[in-house]
VOGU-3710 file (C-alpha; in Angstrom, 3 decimals, decimal comma):
1> mdrgiermfe> -154,613/9,886/8,647  -157,712/10,679/6,854  -159,159/13,959/7,929  -162,516/12,301/8,755  -160,653/10,064/11,235  -158,783/13,017/12,785  -162,037/14,847/13,071  -163,365/11,586/14,784  -160,723/11,672/17,483  -160,985/15,411/18,088
11> igrrfaeeqf> -164,925/15,019/18,614  -164,018/11,963/21,133  -161,420/14,215/22,948  -163,421/17,406/23,253  -166,367/15,028/24,747  -164,167/13,498/27,042  -162,577/16,801/28,385  -166,147/18,188/28,608  -167,497/14,919/30,562  -164,336/14,181/32,513
21> gdrdlpfala> -161,407/16,423/32,172  -163,674/19,662/33,184  -164,390/17,519/36,558  -160,663/16,714/37,300  -161,154/13,178/36,369  -158,333/11,655/34,283  -159,117/10,067/31,032  -157,358/7,898/28,335  -158,940/7,999/24,822  -157,427/5,584/21,908
31> lhppsedgdq> -158,466/5,398/18,261  -158,324/2,071/16,910  -158,401/1,094/13,118  -160,513/-1,602/11,889  -159,181/-5,081/11,649  -157,628/-6,063/8,480  -159,998/-8,728/7,681  -162,857/-6,527/9,159  -164,893/-3,746/7,818  -162,391/-1,123/6,844
41> rnwhlhllfs> -164,797/1,698/7,847  -164,793/0,239/11,451  -162,360/2,930/13,045  -163,610/3,468/16,607  -162,737/5,174/19,812  -162,209/3,630/23,199  -162,358/5,771/26,480  -161,133/4,857/29,861  -161,660/7,273/32,674  -161,653/7,252/36,331
51> trpmvrtgdh> -164,027/8,324/38,794  -161,389/9,515/41,383  -160,800/13,147/40,775  -156,667/13,766/40,057  -155,001/17,446/39,610  -151,619/17,545/38,316  -149,344/19,822/40,756  -146,044/19,018/39,298  -144,183/16,879/37,056  -145,301/13,502/37,593
61> ewdigrmmrr> -147,081/14,909/40,690  -150,833/14,687/41,529  -153,377/15,589/44,182  -155,731/12,796/44,384  -159,147/13,259/45,437  -160,329/11,141/48,221  -163,942/11,010/47,186  -164,938/9,111/44,161  -167,582/10,423/41,616  -170,143/7,935/42,021
71> eidnpdafea> -172,832/9,710/40,270  -171,390/8,788/37,012  -170,687/4,925/37,629  -174,078/3,537/37,035  -175,945/2,120/34,145  -178,254/5,303/33,843  -175,264/7,694/33,739  -173,351/5,436/31,136  -176,827/5,610/29,240  -176,768/9,497/29,162
81> mrhlyaaskp> -173,214/9,906/28,360  -173,872/7,551/25,366  -176,524/9,753/24,072  -174,489/12,961/25,012  -171,844/11,691/22,808  -174,242/10,737/19,898  -175,670/14,362/20,086  -172,055/15,916/20,061  -171,110/14,384/16,701  -172,183/16,223/13,576
91> rs> -174,597/15,010/11,309  -173,351/13,940/7,897
//
């Protein structure tokens, strides 16, 4: 894998860990290549997260929070996260 693409994934992973993992919110991050007939520079990330905290307590065992983190589930919060992610990326 290209070093720049690896770096893209690492930046996304670090962002997700800071925004969600540090709050015990589970997340999944996927790096997608461009389509065969698309712009070959279009590598991009998809981030899925839960607003319900979960903490691993054992192998395949989780303590699942009762309260959801609603403060991050609204248009203003998504806009703020978008700006935080953009600010977390190094300038070329």
